[in-house]
C-alpha positions in Angstrom: -4.7 -10.1 -3.3 -6.2 -13.0 -1.4 -5.6 -14.6 2.0 -6.3 -18.0 3.4 -9.3 -16.6 5.2 -10.5 -14.3 2.4 -10.7 -16.1 -1.0 -11.8 -13.2 -3.2 -10.1 -10.0 -4.4 -12.7 -7.8 -2.7 -13.9 -4.5 -4.1 -15.4 -2.1 -1.6 -18.2 0.0 -3.1 -18.7 2.4 -0.3 -16.0 4.3 1.7 -15.5 7.9 2.8 -12.3 10.0 2.9 -11.5 13.6 3.9 -8.5 15.9 3.6 -6.1 15.3 6.5 -6.7 18.6 8.2 -10.4 17.9 8.7 -10.4 14.1 8.7 -10.6 13.6 12.5 -13.3 16.2 12.9 -15.3 14.8 10.0 -15.0 11.2 11.3 -16.2 12.2 14.7 -19.1 14.2 13.2 -20.3 11.1 11.2 -20.2 9.1 14.4 -22.2 11.8 16.3 -24.8 11.9 13.6 -25.5 8.1 13.9 -24.8 7.9 17.7 -21.9 5.5 17.1 -18.5 5.8 18.9 -16.0 6.4 16.2 -12.9 4.7 17.7 -11.8 3.3 14.3 -9.1 4.8 12.1 -9.5 8.4 10.9 -10.9 8.7 7.4 -7.8 9.6 5.5 -6.8 8.2 2.1 -3.5 6.8 3.4 -5.2 5.0 6.2 -7.9 3.5 4.0 -5.2 2.4 1.4 -3.2 0.6 4.1 -6.1 -1.2 5.9 -7.7 -2.0 2.6 -4.6 -3.6 1.3 -4.2 -5.6 4.5 -7.8 -6.8 4.2 -7.3 -7.9 0.6 -9.4 -5.1 -1.0 -8.1 -4.3 -4.5 -10.5 -1.4 -5.3 -12.4 1.1 -3.1 -15.0 3.6 -4.0 -14.2 6.9 -2.2 -16.5 9.8 -1.8 -17.3 12.8 0.3 -20.5 14.9 0.5 -20.9 18.6 -0.1 -23.2 19.9 2.7 -23.3 23.3 1.1 -23.0 24.2 -2.6 -19.7 26.1 -2.2 -18.0 22.8 -1.3 -18.8 21.0 -4.5 -15.8 22.0 -6.7 -13.2 21.6 -4.0 -14.5 18.2 -2.9 -14.5 17.0 -6.5 -11.0 18.2 -7.0 -9.9 16.5 -3.8 -11.4 13.2 -4.8 -9.9 13.3 -8.3 -6.5 14.2 -6.9 -6.6 11.3 -4.4 -7.5 8.9 -7.1 -4.5 9.9 -9.1 -2.4 9.3 -6.1 -4.0 6.0 -5.2 -5.0 4.1 -8.4 -6.8 1.5 -6.4 -9.4 4.1 -5.5 -12.5 4.7 -7.7 -13.8 8.3 -7.1 -17.3 9.5 -6.9 -18.1 13.2 -7.2 -20.6 15.3 -5.2 -23.3 17.7 -6.3 -25.8 19.8 -4.4 -29.4 20.7 -5.4 -28.8 24.4 -4.7 -25.5 24.8 -6.6 -25.0 27.0 -9.6 -24.2 25.6 -13.0 -24.7 21.9 -12.3 -24.3 21.3 -16.1 -20.8 22.7 -16.1 -19.9 20.7 -13.0 -21.1 17.4 -14.5 -19.0 18.1 -17.6 -16.0 18.8 -15.2 -16.7 15.6 -13.3 -16.4 13.6 -16.6 -13.1 15.4 -17.4 -11.8 14.6 -14.0 -12.4 10.9 -14.6 -14.7 10.4 -11.7 -17.0 7.3 -11.9 -20.3 8.6 -10.5 -21.9 10.8 -7.9 -22.6 10.4 -4.2 -25.5 12.2 -2.6 -26.5 12.1 1.1 -29.9 13.9 1.4 -29.9 13.8 5.2 -26.5 15.6 5.4 -27.5 17.9 2.5 -30.9 18.7 3.9 -33.2 17.8 1.0 -35.7 15.1 0.2 -34.5 12.6 -2.3 -37.7 13.1 -4.4 -37.7 16.9 -4.1 -38.5 18.5 -7.5 -35.4 20.7 -7.0 -33.1 17.7 -7.1 -34.6 16.2 -10.3 -32.4 18.3 -12.7 -29.3 16.7 -11.1 -30.7 13.3 -11.7 -31.4 14.1 -15.3 -27.9 15.4 -15.8 -26.4 12.3 -14.2 -28.6 10.0 -16.4 -27.6 11.9 -19.6 -23.9 11.7 -18.6 -24.1 8.0 -17.8 -23.0 8.6 -14.2 -24.5 6.3 -11.5 -25.6 8.0 -8.3 -24.8 6.4 -5.0 -27.6 7.5 -2.6 -27.4 7.2 1.1 -30.7 5.4 1.7 -33.0 5.1 4.7 -33.1 6.3 8.3 -36.3 6.1 10.3 -35.4 9.4 12.1 -35.9 11.4 8.9 -38.1 11.5 5.8 -35.5 12.2 3.1 -34.4 8.8 1.8 -37.2 6.3 2.2 -37.3 3.6 -0.5 -40.7 4.9 -1.7 -39.1 8.3 -2.5 -36.4 6.6 -4.6 -39.0 4.6 -6.4 -40.8 7.8 -7.3 -37.6 9.3 -8.7 -37.0 6.2 -10.8 -40.5 6.6 -12.3 -39.6 10.2 -13.3 -36.0 9.5 -14.4 -36.1 5.9 -15.7 -32.6 6.0 -17.3 -31.0 7.0 -14.0 -28.5 4.4 -12.7 -28.8 4.1 -9.0 -26.8 2.4 -6.2 -29.0 2.4 -3.1 -26.6 2.2 -0.1 -27.2 0.1 3.0 -29.1 -2.7 1.2 -31.6 -0.1 0.0 -32.4 1.5 3.3 -30.6 1.9 6.6 -33.1 0.8 9.3 -35.7 0.5 6.6 -34.6 -2.8 5.1 -38.0 -4.4 5.0 -39.4 -1.4 3.0 -36.5 -1.5 0.6 -36.9 -5.2 0.0 -40.6 -4.7 -0.7 -40.3 -1.6 -2.9 -37.1 -1.8 -4.8 -36.6 -5.4 -5.8 -38.5 -5.1 -9.1 -36.3 -2.1 -10.2 -32.8 -2.0 -11.8 -31.4 -0.5 -8.6 -28.1 -1.9 -7.3 -27.5 -2.1 -3.6 -24.4 -2.3 -1.3 -24.0 -4.1 2.0 -22.6 -1.1 3.9 -23.8 -0.3 7.4 -26.3 -3.2 7.3 -24.5 -6.3 8.4 -23.8 -5.1 11.9 -27.5 -4.6 12.5 -29.1 -7.6 10.7 -29.0 -11.3 11.5 -26.9 -13.2 9.0 -30.1 -15.0 7.9 -32.1 -11.8 7.3 -29.2 -10.1 5.5 -29.0 -13.1 3.2 -32.7 -13.0 2.6 -32.6 -9.3 1.6 -29.6 -9.9 -0.7 -31.4 -12.8 -2.4 -34.5 -10.7 -2.8 -32.4 -8.3 -4.9 -30.2 -10.9 -6.4 -26.4 -11.2 -6.0 -25.9 -9.7 -9.4 -27.4 -6.4 -8.1 -25.5 -6.4 -4.8 -22.0 -5.1 -3.9 -19.8 -5.4 -0.8 -19.4 -2.1 1.0 -17.7 -1.2 4.2 -18.8 2.4 4.8 -15.4 3.2 6.2 -14.7 4.9 8.6 -18.0 3.7 10.2 -16.6 0.2 10.1 -13.3 -1.4 9.3 -13.2 -3.2 6.0 -11.6 -6.3 7.5 -14.4 -6.6 10.0 -17.1 -6.1 7.4 -15.5 -8.8 5.2 -15.6 -11.1 8.2 -19.3 -10.4 8.7 -19.9 -10.8 4.9 -18.2 -14.2 4.8 -20.3 -15.4 7.7 -23.6 -14.9 5.7 -25.3 -18.2 4.5 -24.6 -17.6 0.8 -23.3 -19.8 -1.9 -19.7 -19.4 -3.1 -21.1 -18.1 -6.4 -23.1 -15.5 -4.6 -20.2 -14.4 -2.5 -17.9 -14.0 -5.5 -20.5 -12.0 -7.3 -21.0 -9.6 -4.4 -17.4 -9.4 -3.4 -16.2 -8.1 -6.7 -18.1 -9.0 -9.9 -21.0 -6.6 -9.5 -18.6 -3.8 -8.7 -16.7 -4.6 -12.0 -19.9 -4.6 -14.0 -21.0 -1.3 -12.4 -17.8 0.7 -12.6 -15.9 -1.1 -15.4 -12.8 -1.6 -13.2 
């Protein structure tokens, strides 16, 4: 789907959804965590599907994070079920460093047809480079499942780009998507530490805070072939993020690569 204003079939590499009965509460909780008024649509699958279609988005990565180990299986079942209902969605599973039988759950993730794993160390209360999390990374690497990490936040010390770089040295075969251009509020550090790795990045929750010129500089530091468009719904509306993205001083080749081609290369859809 394309519009006169939006020339590409966008693929959104970063969106969150929740079961309807908790979607409003979860949406508000995310806003409270970041100090942002969440007056956008509630993070339900039907809402994302509708506004995504209206914005010209043909694929959306959807995920949710287990804040405690007991939530892992139910969240993974929920995401897999939603993806069966909405074939335009590409589901990511969740794991937790303190869970039992992560090997069995990774096998189940593959059987469920999920395309990767989402981890948010700030919400899950562990440091990205904690030794206790390394077994999860090894399992993901062995299974060929990319991990989408929430990255960066100067208020904490869980997801600094230097911590991710240490993980990559210990688990070199791990496929990583570093959200928020490699580090929310730590973009300079991400550009300095991660550009010489194989890490992919997404644009989510970055464009509202960076000048168009600085965002383009960071994207070019990584290379468009390593960058994907991401909305971080419900933090931001996909159509508004597309508008911000199209305002960046990039070439048409770079825009197309980020809008959908890197996504296809990463997820195969």
